[in-house]
N, CA, C and O atoms as CSV, one atom per row, in Angstrom:
chain,resi,resn,atom,element,x,y,z
A,1,MET,N,N,-8.983,23.691,-8.642
A,1,MET,CA,C,-10.226,24.170,-9.234
A,1,MET,C,C,-11.279,23.069,-9.132
A,1,MET,O,O,-11.007,21.910,-9.448
A,2,ASP,N,N,-12.447,23.427,-8.701
A,2,ASP,CA,C,-13.561,22.497,-8.589
A,2,ASP,C,C,-14.164,22.281,-9.972
A,2,ASP,O,O,-14.651,23.223,-10.596
A,3,ILE,N,N,-14.129,21.035,-10.452
A,3,ILE,CA,C,-14.593,20.761,-11.813
A,3,ILE,C,C,-16.082,21.014,-11.967
A,3,ILE,O,O,-16.552,21.279,-13.074
A,4,TYR,N,N,-16.826,20.938,-10.883
A,4,TYR,CA,C,-18.269,21.108,-10.984
A,4,TYR,C,C,-18.684,22.577,-11.076
A,4,TYR,O,O,-19.832,22.891,-11.389
A,5,SER,N,N,-17.734,23.467,-10.797
A,5,SER,CA,C,-18.043,24.891,-10.897
A,5,SER,C,C,-17.728,25.451,-12.279
A,5,SER,O,O,-18.013,26.616,-12.554
A,6,LEU,N,N,-17.137,24.624,-13.157
A,6,LEU,CA,C,-16.815,25.085,-14.509
A,6,LEU,C,C,-18.081,25.237,-15.348
A,6,LEU,O,O,-18.937,24.352,-15.365
A,7,GLN,N,N,-18.186,26.333,-16.021
A,7,GLN,CA,C,-19.253,26.500,-16.992
A,7,GLN,C,C,-18.800,25.782,-18.255
A,7,GLN,O,O,-17.614,25.506,-18.433
A,8,PHE,N,N,-19.757,25.482,-19.131
A,8,PHE,CA,C,-19.357,24.791,-20.359
A,8,PHE,C,C,-18.730,25.795,-21.314
A,8,PHE,O,O,-19.374,26.326,-22.218
A,9,ASP,N,N,-17.472,26.024,-21.076
A,9,ASP,CA,C,-16.658,26.870,-21.949
A,9,ASP,C,C,-15.534,25.967,-22.444
A,9,ASP,O,O,-14.608,25.662,-21.692
A,10,PRO,N,N,-15.609,25.540,-23.699
A,10,PRO,CA,C,-14.609,24.590,-24.206
A,10,PRO,C,C,-13.169,25.043,-24.009
A,10,PRO,O,O,-12.292,24.210,-23.779
A,11,HIS,N,N,-12.906,26.338,-24.093
A,11,HIS,CA,C,-11.543,26.836,-23.915
A,11,HIS,C,C,-11.064,26.637,-22.477
A,11,HIS,O,O,-9.933,26.209,-22.246
A,12,LYS,N,N,-11.934,26.950,-21.513
A,12,LYS,CA,C,-11.569,26.784,-20.110
A,12,LYS,C,C,-11.369,25.303,-19.774
A,12,LYS,O,O,-10.426,24.928,-19.079
A,13,ILE,N,N,-12.273,24.484,-20.282
A,13,ILE,CA,C,-12.188,23.052,-20.007
A,13,ILE,C,C,-10.926,22.469,-20.632
A,13,ILE,O,O,-10.219,21.688,-19.995
A,14,SER,N,N,-10.648,22.839,-21.853
A,14,SER,CA,C,-9.452,22.356,-22.544
A,14,SER,C,C,-8.196,22.807,-21.809
A,14,SER,O,O,-7.256,22.030,-21.639
A,15,HIS,N,N,-8.182,24.059,-21.376
A,15,HIS,CA,C,-7.034,24.595,-20.651
A,15,HIS,C,C,-6.837,23.846,-19.333
A,15,HIS,O,O,-5.710,23.501,-18.976
A,16,GLN,N,N,-7.919,23.596,-18.619
A,16,GLN,CA,C,-7.833,22.894,-17.345
A,16,GLN,C,C,-7.311,21.467,-17.549
A,16,GLN,O,O,-6.488,20.987,-16.770
A,17,GLN,N,N,-7.790,20.796,-18.592
A,17,GLN,CA,C,-7.336,19.435,-18.871
A,17,GLN,C,C,-5.845,19.435,-19.224
A,17,GLN,O,O,-5.094,18.569,-18.778
A,18,GLU,N,N,-5.437,20.399,-20.014
A,18,GLU,CA,C,-4.018,20.503,-20.381
A,18,GLU,C,C,-3.160,20.762,-19.146
A,18,GLU,O,O,-2.095,20.164,-18.986
A,19,GLU,N,N,-3.620,21.645,-18.284
A,19,GLU,CA,C,-2.887,21.976,-17.070
A,19,GLU,C,C,-2.703,20.740,-16.180
A,19,GLU,O,O,-1.606,20.470,-15.691
A,20,LEU,N,N,-3.793,20.001,-15.982
A,20,LEU,CA,C,-3.718,18.789,-15.168
A,20,LEU,C,C,-2.817,17.740,-15.821
A,20,LEU,O,O,-2.084,17.031,-15.132
A,21,GLY,N,N,-2.875,17.646,-17.133
A,21,GLY,CA,C,-2.017,16.710,-17.858
A,21,GLY,C,C,-0.548,17.068,-17.731
A,21,GLY,O,O,0.298,16.184,-17.599
A,22,MET,N,N,-0.238,18.351,-17.769
A,22,MET,CA,C,1.155,18.801,-17.648
A,22,MET,C,C,1.701,18.516,-16.244
A,22,MET,O,O,2.848,18.098,-16.087
A,23,ILE,N,N,0.874,18.744,-15.240
A,23,ILE,CA,C,1.302,18.449,-13.863
A,23,ILE,C,C,1.621,16.967,-13.734
A,23,ILE,O,O,2.654,16.589,-13.180
A,24,PHE,N,N,0.727,16.132,-14.251
A,24,PHE,CA,C,0.952,14.693,-14.197
A,24,PHE,C,C,2.219,14.313,-14.971
A,24,PHE,O,O,3.030,13.526,-14.483
A,25,ALA,N,N,2.389,14.863,-16.163
A,25,ALA,CA,C,3.560,14.539,-16.991
A,25,ALA,C,C,4.859,14.930,-16.286
A,25,ALA,O,O,5.828,14.170,-16.306
A,26,ASP,N,N,4.884,16.095,-15.671
A,26,ASP,CA,C,6.086,16.543,-14.967
A,26,ASP,C,C,6.428,15.610,-13.803
A,26,ASP,O,O,7.588,15.250,-13.603
A,27,LEU,N,N,5.406,15.226,-13.043
A,27,LEU,CA,C,5.650,14.337,-11.908
A,27,LEU,C,C,6.019,12.933,-12.375
A,27,LEU,O,O,6.820,12.257,-11.729
A,28,ASP,N,N,5.450,12.495,-13.479
A,28,ASP,CA,C,5.788,11.185,-14.032
A,28,ASP,C,C,7.254,11.173,-14.475
A,28,ASP,O,O,7.958,10.186,-14.265
A,29,THR,N,N,7.704,12.253,-15.079
A,29,THR,CA,C,9.110,12.375,-15.479
A,29,THR,C,C,10.012,12.345,-14.248
A,29,THR,O,O,11.066,11.710,-14.259
A,30,ALA,N,N,9.594,13.030,-13.195
A,30,ALA,CA,C,10.386,13.043,-11.962
A,30,ALA,C,C,10.536,11.630,-11.394
A,30,ALA,O,O,11.618,11.252,-10.947
A,31,VAL,N,N,9.460,10.858,-11.412
A,31,VAL,CA,C,9.511,9.476,-10.909
A,31,VAL,C,C,10.477,8.643,-11.759
A,31,VAL,O,O,11.273,7.872,-11.225
A,32,GLU,N,N,10.400,8.802,-13.068
A,32,GLU,CA,C,11.301,8.041,-13.950
A,32,GLU,C,C,12.763,8.402,-13.703
A,32,GLU,O,O,13.626,7.524,-13.691
A,33,LEU,N,N,13.045,9.689,-13.505
A,33,LEU,CA,C,14.419,10.111,-13.211
A,33,LEU,C,C,14.885,9.573,-11.863
A,33,LEU,O,O,16.055,9.232,-11.692
A,34,MET,N,N,13.966,9.501,-10.918
A,34,MET,CA,C,14.332,8.994,-9.595
A,34,MET,C,C,14.646,7.496,-9.641
A,34,MET,O,O,15.453,7.010,-8.848
A,35,LYS,N,N,14.024,6.774,-10.547
A,35,LYS,CA,C,14.354,5.343,-10.705
A,35,LYS,C,C,15.820,5.202,-11.133
A,35,LYS,O,O,16.517,4.289,-10.689
A,36,LYS,N,N,16.276,6.104,-11.989
A,36,LYS,CA,C,17.683,6.091,-12.419
A,36,LYS,C,C,18.588,6.516,-11.263
A,36,LYS,O,O,19.678,5.973,-11.082
A,37,GLU,N,N,18.123,7.490,-10.488
A,37,GLU,CA,C,18.903,7.933,-9.335
A,37,GLU,C,C,19.085,6.787,-8.348
A,37,GLU,O,O,20.157,6.637,-7.760
A,38,GLU,N,N,18.049,5.980,-8.163
A,38,GLU,CA,C,18.136,4.836,-7.240
A,38,GLU,C,C,19.264,3.895,-7.674
A,38,GLU,O,O,20.055,3.443,-6.846
A,39,LYS,N,N,19.330,3.609,-8.948
A,39,LYS,CA,C,20.384,2.721,-9.456
A,39,LYS,C,C,21.759,3.328,-9.221
A,39,LYS,O,O,22.708,2.620,-8.883
A,40,MET,N,N,21.865,4.634,-9.399
A,40,MET,CA,C,23.156,5.301,-9.188
A,40,MET,C,C,23.557,5.264,-7.711
A,40,MET,O,O,24.726,5.058,-7.387
A,41,ILE,N,N,22.593,5.461,-6.829
A,41,ILE,CA,C,22.892,5.414,-5.386
A,41,ILE,C,C,23.341,4.021,-4.993
A,41,ILE,O,O,24.312,3.862,-4.253
A,42,ILE,N,N,22.636,3.005,-5.488
A,42,ILE,CA,C,23.011,1.620,-5.166
A,42,ILE,C,C,24.411,1.321,-5.688
A,42,ILE,O,O,25.220,0.708,-4.991
A,43,ALA,N,N,24.694,1.751,-6.908
A,43,ALA,CA,C,26.026,1.515,-7.489
A,43,ALA,C,C,27.105,2.231,-6.668
A,43,ALA,O,O,28.159,1.661,-6.386
A,44,GLU,N,N,26.834,3.477,-6.290
A,44,GLU,CA,C,27.801,4.258,-5.516
A,44,GLU,C,C,28.075,3.609,-4.161
A,44,GLU,O,O,29.226,3.488,-3.742
A,45,LEU,N,N,26.996,3.189,-3.475
A,45,LEU,CA,C,27.173,2.574,-2.158
A,45,LEU,C,C,27.832,1.193,-2.271
A,45,LEU,O,O,28.619,0.804,-1.408
A,46,THR,N,N,27.512,0.467,-3.322
A,46,THR,CA,C,28.152,-0.839,-3.540
A,46,THR,C,C,29.658,-0.656,-3.690
A,46,THR,O,O,30.447,-1.389,-3.093
A,47,LEU,N,N,30.037,0.317,-4.482
A,47,LEU,CA,C,31.454,0.604,-4.683
A,47,LEU,C,C,32.109,1.024,-3.372
A,47,LEU,O,O,33.205,0.570,-3.043
A,48,GLN,N,N,31.438,1.882,-2.638
A,48,GLN,CA,C,31.973,2.367,-1.362
A,48,GLN,C,C,32.180,1.199,-0.394
A,48,GLN,O,O,33.244,1.083,0.214
A,49,PHE,N,N,31.182,0.342,-0.247
A,49,PHE,CA,C,31.284,-0.772,0.691
A,49,PHE,C,C,32.257,-1.846,0.185
A,49,PHE,O,O,32.882,-2.542,0.986
A,50,SER,N,N,32.384,-1.979,-1.117
A,50,SER,CA,C,33.335,-2.948,-1.684
A,50,SER,C,C,34.771,-2.529,-1.376
A,50,SER,O,O,35.613,-3.366,-1.051
A,51,ARG,N,N,35.038,-1.253,-1.478
A,51,ARG,CA,C,36.386,-0.742,-1.185
A,51,ARG,C,C,36.744,-0.926,0.288
A,51,ARG,O,O,37.902,-1.156,0.636
A,52,GLN,N,N,35.734,-0.822,1.139
A,52,GLN,CA,C,35.970,-0.942,2.580
A,52,GLN,C,C,35.893,-2.394,3.053
A,52,GLN,O,O,36.203,-2.692,4.206
A,53,LYS,N,N,35.475,-3.303,2.152
A,53,LYS,CA,C,35.335,-4.725,2.474
A,53,LYS,C,C,34.532,-4.922,3.761
A,53,LYS,O,O,34.945,-5.634,4.676
A,54,MET,N,N,33.361,-4.261,3.796
A,54,MET,CA,C,32.537,-4.266,5.004
A,54,MET,C,C,31.479,-5.372,5.026
A,54,MET,O,O,30.662,-5.422,5.945
A,55,TYR,N,N,31.482,-6.240,4.048
A,55,TYR,CA,C,30.439,-7.267,4.007
A,55,TYR,C,C,31.025,-8.601,3.578
A,55,TYR,O,O,32.060,-8.661,2.914
A,56,LYS,N,N,30.338,-9.675,3.972
A,56,LYS,CA,C,30.803,-11.026,3.648
A,56,LYS,C,C,30.027,-11.644,2.505
A,56,LYS,O,O,30.548,-12.500,1.790
A,57,ASN,N,N,28.778,-11.217,2.325
A,57,ASN,CA,C,27.947,-11.779,1.249
A,57,ASN,C,C,26.968,-10.717,0.753
A,57,ASN,O,O,26.909,-9.614,1.296
A,58,MET,N,N,26.212,-11.055,-0.266
A,58,MET,CA,C,25.301,-10.081,-0.890
A,58,MET,C,C,24.191,-9.639,0.060
A,58,MET,O,O,23.742,-8.495,-0.007
A,59,LYS,N,N,23.754,-10.513,0.924
A,59,LYS,CA,C,22.708,-10.139,1.898
A,59,LYS,C,C,23.212,-9.023,2.809
A,59,LYS,O,O,22.496,-8.058,3.077
A,60,GLU,N,N,24.414,-9.160,3.269
A,60,GLU,CA,C,24.994,-8.112,4.120
A,60,GLU,C,C,25.159,-6.811,3.348
A,60,GLU,O,O,24.897,-5.729,3.873
A,61,LEU,N,N,25.595,-6.923,2.099
A,61,LEU,CA,C,25.746,-5.732,1.258
A,61,LEU,C,C,24.396,-5.035,1.086
A,61,LEU,O,O,24.302,-3.817,1.237
A,62,ASP,N,N,23.358,-5.800,0.774
A,62,ASP,CA,C,22.011,-5.216,0.640
A,62,ASP,C,C,21.595,-4.519,1.930
A,62,ASP,O,O,21.041,-3.421,1.896
A,63,GLY,N,N,21.859,-5.151,3.054
A,63,GLY,CA,C,21.518,-4.556,4.351
A,63,GLY,C,C,22.238,-3.237,4.574
A,63,GLY,O,O,21.643,-2.270,5.048
A,64,LEU,N,N,23.528,-3.199,4.228
A,64,LEU,CA,C,24.299,-1.955,4.379
A,64,LEU,C,C,23.749,-0.856,3.473
A,64,LEU,O,O,23.629,0.300,3.880
A,65,ILE,N,N,23.420,-1.233,2.243
A,65,ILE,CA,C,22.915,-0.237,1.283
A,65,ILE,C,C,21.563,0.300,1.715
A,65,ILE,O,O,21.358,1.512,1.783
A,66,PHE,N,N,20.641,-0.609,2.006
A,66,PHE,CA,C,19.258,-0.192,2.283
A,66,PHE,C,C,19.084,0.485,3.639
A,66,PHE,O,O,18.054,1.114,3.883
A,67,THR,N,N,20.065,0.369,4.519
A,67,THR,CA,C,19.980,1.075,5.800
A,67,THR,C,C,20.854,2.330,5.825
A,67,THR,O,O,20.863,3.066,6.812
A,68,HIS,N,N,21.571,2.566,4.758
A,68,HIS,CA,C,22.429,3.749,4.674
A,68,HIS,C,C,21.552,5.008,4.619
A,68,HIS,O,O,20.483,5.008,4.009
A,69,GLU,N,N,22.018,6.060,5.257
A,69,GLU,CA,C,21.250,7.312,5.337
A,69,GLU,C,C,20.928,7.881,3.955
A,69,GLU,O,O,19.840,8.411,3.731
A,70,LYS,N,N,21.872,7.768,3.043
A,70,LYS,CA,C,21.661,8.292,1.691
A,70,LYS,C,C,20.506,7.560,0.996
A,70,LYS,O,O,19.698,8.185,0.309
A,71,PHE,N,N,20.433,6.248,1.173
A,71,PHE,CA,C,19.355,5.472,0.547
A,71,PHE,C,C,18.018,5.740,1.248
A,71,PHE,O,O,16.977,5.815,0.595
A,72,LYS,N,N,18.050,5.882,2.563
A,72,LYS,CA,C,16.811,6.188,3.304
A,72,LYS,C,C,16.251,7.543,2.865
A,72,LYS,O,O,15.045,7.694,2.672
A,73,ASP,N,N,17.137,8.517,2.712
A,73,ASP,CA,C,16.717,9.851,2.254
A,73,ASP,C,C,16.084,9.747,0.867
A,73,ASP,O,O,15.033,10.335,0.610
A,74,PHE,N,N,16.727,8.999,-0.019
A,74,PHE,CA,C,16.181,8.800,-1.357
A,74,PHE,C,C,14.797,8.162,-1.279
A,74,PHE,O,O,13.867,8.612,-1.949
A,75,THR,N,N,14.659,7.133,-0.477
A,75,THR,CA,C,13.383,6.415,-0.360
A,75,THR,C,C,12.265,7.352,0.104
A,75,THR,O,O,11.143,7.270,-0.395
A,76,ASN,N,N,12.560,8.224,1.038
A,76,ASN,CA,C,11.554,9.190,1.512
A,76,ASN,C,C,11.151,10.160,0.402
A,76,ASN,O,O,9.966,10.433,0.208
A,77,ARG,N,N,12.147,10.678,-0.327
A,77,ARG,CA,C,11.857,11.598,-1.437
A,77,ARG,C,C,11.075,10.895,-2.550
A,77,ARG,O,O,10.136,11.454,-3.117
A,78,TYR,N,N,11.481,9.665,-2.846
A,78,TYR,CA,C,10.812,8.891,-3.903
A,78,TYR,C,C,9.357,8.610,-3.525
A,78,TYR,O,O,8.452,8.721,-4.352
A,79,SER,N,N,9.157,8.250,-2.282
A,79,SER,CA,C,7.806,7.960,-1.803
A,79,SER,C,C,6.892,9.178,-1.949
A,79,SER,O,O,5.755,9.056,-2.406
A,80,GLU,N,N,7.391,10.343,-1.563
A,80,GLU,CA,C,6.609,11.582,-1.682
A,80,GLU,C,C,6.310,11.919,-3.137
A,80,GLU,O,O,5.187,12.287,-3.480
A,81,THR,N,N,7.317,11.792,-3.984
A,81,THR,CA,C,7.148,12.114,-5.404
A,81,THR,C,C,6.161,11.147,-6.058
A,81,THR,O,O,5.321,11.559,-6.858
A,82,LEU,N,N,6.262,9.880,-5.720
A,82,LEU,CA,C,5.360,8.871,-6.267
A,82,LEU,C,C,3.921,9.140,-5.825
A,82,LEU,O,O,2.983,9.001,-6.610
A,83,LYS,N,N,3.763,9.520,-4.579
A,83,LYS,CA,C,2.436,9.856,-4.046
A,83,LYS,C,C,1.837,11.045,-4.797
A,83,LYS,O,O,0.666,11.021,-5.176
A,84,LYS,N,N,2.644,12.079,-5.008
A,84,LYS,CA,C,2.171,13.259,-5.746
A,84,LYS,C,C,1.824,12.895,-7.189
A,84,LYS,O,O,0.813,13.349,-7.723
A,85,ARG,N,N,2.671,12.069,-7.819
A,85,ARG,CA,C,2.419,11.652,-9.198
A,85,ARG,C,C,1.120,10.868,-9.302
A,85,ARG,O,O,0.324,11.099,-10.212
A,86,ASN,N,N,0.906,9.950,-8.381
A,86,ASN,CA,C,-0.309,9.134,-8.417
A,86,ASN,C,C,-1.561,9.982,-8.217
A,86,ASN,O,O,-2.581,9.755,-8.869
A,87,ARG,N,N,-1.481,10.942,-7.330
A,87,ARG,CA,C,-2.633,11.831,-7.106
A,87,ARG,C,C,-2.890,12.726,-8.316
A,87,ARG,O,O,-4.040,12.995,-8.664
A,88,ALA,N,N,-1.817,13.183,-8.952
A,88,ALA,CA,C,-1.964,13.998,-10.164
A,88,ALA,C,C,-2.594,13.173,-11.282
A,88,ALA,O,O,-3.400,13.683,-12.059
A,89,LYS,N,N,-2.226,11.905,-11.359
A,89,LYS,CA,C,-2.815,11.032,-12.376
A,89,LYS,C,C,-4.307,10.852,-12.124
A,89,LYS,O,O,-5.107,10.881,-13.059
A,90,ILE,N,N,-4.674,10.667,-10.875
A,90,ILE,CA,C,-6.092,10.513,-10.534
A,90,ILE,C,C,-6.868,11.776,-10.896
A,90,ILE,O,O,-7.959,11.695,-11.461
A,91,ARG,N,N,-6.308,12.947,-10.572
A,91,ARG,CA,C,-6.979,14.208,-10.923
A,91,ARG,C,C,-7.149,14.340,-12.431
A,91,ARG,O,O,-8.218,14.718,-12.909
A,92,PHE,N,N,-6.092,14.028,-13.177
A,92,PHE,CA,C,-6.121,14.137,-14.628
A,92,PHE,C,C,-7.132,13.156,-15.227
A,92,PHE,O,O,-7.945,13.542,-16.066
A,93,GLU,N,N,-7.084,11.915,-14.808
A,93,GLU,CA,C,-8.000,10.894,-15.336
A,93,GLU,C,C,-9.450,11.205,-14.954
A,93,GLU,O,O,-10.360,11.005,-15.758
A,94,SER,N,N,-9.662,11.689,-13.740
A,94,SER,CA,C,-11.014,12.059,-13.298
A,94,SER,C,C,-11.554,13.204,-14.140
A,94,SER,O,O,-12.725,13.210,-14.522
A,95,PHE,N,N,-10.689,14.176,-14.428
A,95,PHE,CA,C,-11.134,15.310,-15.236
A,95,PHE,C,C,-11.475,14.860,-16.652
A,95,PHE,O,O,-12.457,15.322,-17.232
A,96,LYS,N,N,-10.664,13.954,-17.213
A,96,LYS,CA,C,-10.967,13.431,-18.551
A,96,LYS,C,C,-12.320,12.727,-18.555
A,96,LYS,O,O,-13.093,12.880,-19.501
A,97,THR,N,N,-12.609,11.964,-17.516
A,97,THR,CA,C,-13.903,11.282,-17.405
A,97,THR,C,C,-15.027,12.304,-17.293
A,97,THR,O,O,-16.080,12.148,-17.910
A,98,PHE,N,N,-14.799,13.348,-16.505
A,98,PHE,CA,C,-15.791,14.411,-16.354
A,98,PHE,C,C,-16.099,15.050,-17.708
A,98,PHE,O,O,-17.263,15.278,-18.037
A,99,VAL,N,N,-15.060,15.339,-18.491
A,99,VAL,CA,C,-15.247,15.956,-19.806
A,99,VAL,C,C,-16.020,15.012,-20.723
A,99,VAL,O,O,-16.921,15.445,-21.441
A,100,ASP,N,N,-15.677,13.737,-20.705
A,100,ASP,CA,C,-16.404,12.759,-21.529
A,100,ASP,C,C,-17.874,12.696,-21.128
A,100,ASP,O,O,-18.758,12.656,-21.983
A,101,ASN,N,N,-18.124,12.689,-19.835
A,101,ASN,CA,C,-19.516,12.656,-19.351
A,101,ASN,C,C,-20.271,13.924,-19.738
A,101,ASN,O,O,-21.452,13.875,-20.082
A,102,LEU,N,N,-19.584,15.047,-19.679
A,102,LEU,CA,C,-20.194,16.317,-20.056
A,102,LEU,C,C,-20.563,16.315,-21.541
A,102,LEU,O,O,-21.645,16.770,-21.915
A,103,ARG,N,N,-19.675,15.810,-22.373
A,103,ARG,CA,C,-19.970,15.708,-23.810
A,103,ARG,C,C,-21.195,14.819,-24.055
A,103,ARG,O,O,-22.081,15.167,-24.836
A,104,THR,N,N,-21.231,13.694,-23.392
A,104,THR,CA,C,-22.352,12.766,-23.541
A,104,THR,C,C,-23.654,13.431,-23.123
A,104,THR,O,O,-24.674,13.294,-23.798
A,105,LYS,N,N,-23.614,14.148,-22.012
A,105,LYS,CA,C,-24.812,14.843,-21.525
A,105,LYS,C,C,-25.302,15.863,-22.553
A,105,LYS,O,O,-26.498,15.949,-22.831
A,106,ILE,N,N,-24.378,16.623,-23.107
A,106,ILE,CA,C,-24.750,17.657,-24.086
A,106,ILE,C,C,-25.327,17.023,-25.344
A,106,ILE,O,O,-26.319,17.509,-25.887
A,107,VAL,N,N,-24.712,15.945,-25.806
A,107,VAL,CA,C,-25.231,15.252,-26.992
A,107,VAL,C,C,-26.626,14.702,-26.711
A,107,VAL,O,O,-27.522,14.827,-27.546
A,108,ASN,N,N,-26.812,14.102,-25.551
A,108,ASN,CA,C,-28.129,13.557,-25.188
A,108,ASN,C,C,-29.189,14.653,-25.108
A,108,ASN,O,O,-30.319,14.470,-25.562
A,109,GLU,N,N,-28.814,15.791,-24.527
A,109,GLU,CA,C,-29.760,16.913,-24.439
A,109,GLU,C,C,-30.119,17.434,-25.832
A,109,GLU,O,O,-31.271,17.780,-26.096
A,110,ARG,N,N,-29.139,17.483,-26.703
A,110,ARG,CA,C,-29.371,17.944,-28.068
A,110,ARG,C,C,-30.344,16.992,-28.794
A,110,ARG,O,O,-31.263,17.436,-29.481
A,111,ILE,N,N,-30.126,15.701,-28.630
A,111,ILE,CA,C,-31.005,14.704,-29.267
A,111,ILE,C,C,-32.419,14.797,-28.702
A,111,ILE,O,O,-33.395,14.715,-29.447
A,112,MET,N,N,-32.527,14.966,-27.391
A,112,MET,CA,C,-33.849,15.075,-26.771
A,112,MET,C,C,-34.577,16.325,-27.256
A,112,MET,O,O,-35.786,16.301,-27.488
A,113,THR,N,N,-33.831,17.413,-27.407
A,113,THR,CA,C,-34.439,18.663,-27.896
A,113,THR,C,C,-34.915,18.489,-29.341
A,113,THR,O,O,-35.999,18.951,-29.699
A,114,GLN,N,N,-34.123,17.837,-30.151
A,114,GLN,CA,C,-34.506,17.612,-31.557
A,114,GLN,C,C,-35.729,16.718,-31.670
A,114,GLN,O,O,-36.542,16.863,-32.582
A,115,ASN,N,N,-35.844,15.794,-30.731
A,115,ASN,CA,C,-36.987,14.863,-30.774
A,115,ASN,C,C,-38.147,15.341,-29.922
A,115,ASN,O,O,-39.144,14.636,-29.770
A,116,ASN,N,N,-38.019,16.537,-29.365
A,116,ASN,CA,C,-39.065,17.141,-28.509
A,116,ASN,C,C,-39.479,16.217,-27.370
A,116,ASN,O,O,-40.671,16.064,-27.101
A,117,LEU,N,N,-38.541,15.621,-26.722
A,117,LEU,CA,C,-38.858,14.714,-25.621
A,117,LEU,C,C,-38.829,15.417,-24.319
A,117,LEU,O,O,-39.073,14.803,-23.280
C-alpha cells in the first residue's frame, strides 16, 4: 500500500501500522529461531564429523561444517529471511515516521487556523 495515497482516517492508518508491525514481528521471530537452528546444525555436524574422525584440528572441523551442504542451505535460507526482516523493519519504521509527520502537520495546521495565519 502506498502510504501517500492514504486519506487521514485514523482507523486505516492504525490498521496499516499494525499490519506492518506484525509482518516485521513475524520475520524477526523467524530470524531468532534460525539463530537457534544454526547452533543445532553446527552441533549435529560436529557430532557427525567427530564420530567419523574426519578432522585433525578445529580449523579443519570448521571448514567441514561451513562447507557442508546442510550448512550452505541454512545460510541461504537465513540470508533471505534476514533480508526480508530488514526490509519489513524499514517499511514499519518509515510508516511510523510518516504517521508522526502527519500528526505534526495536522497540529501545525490547526494552530495556524486558530491564529488566522
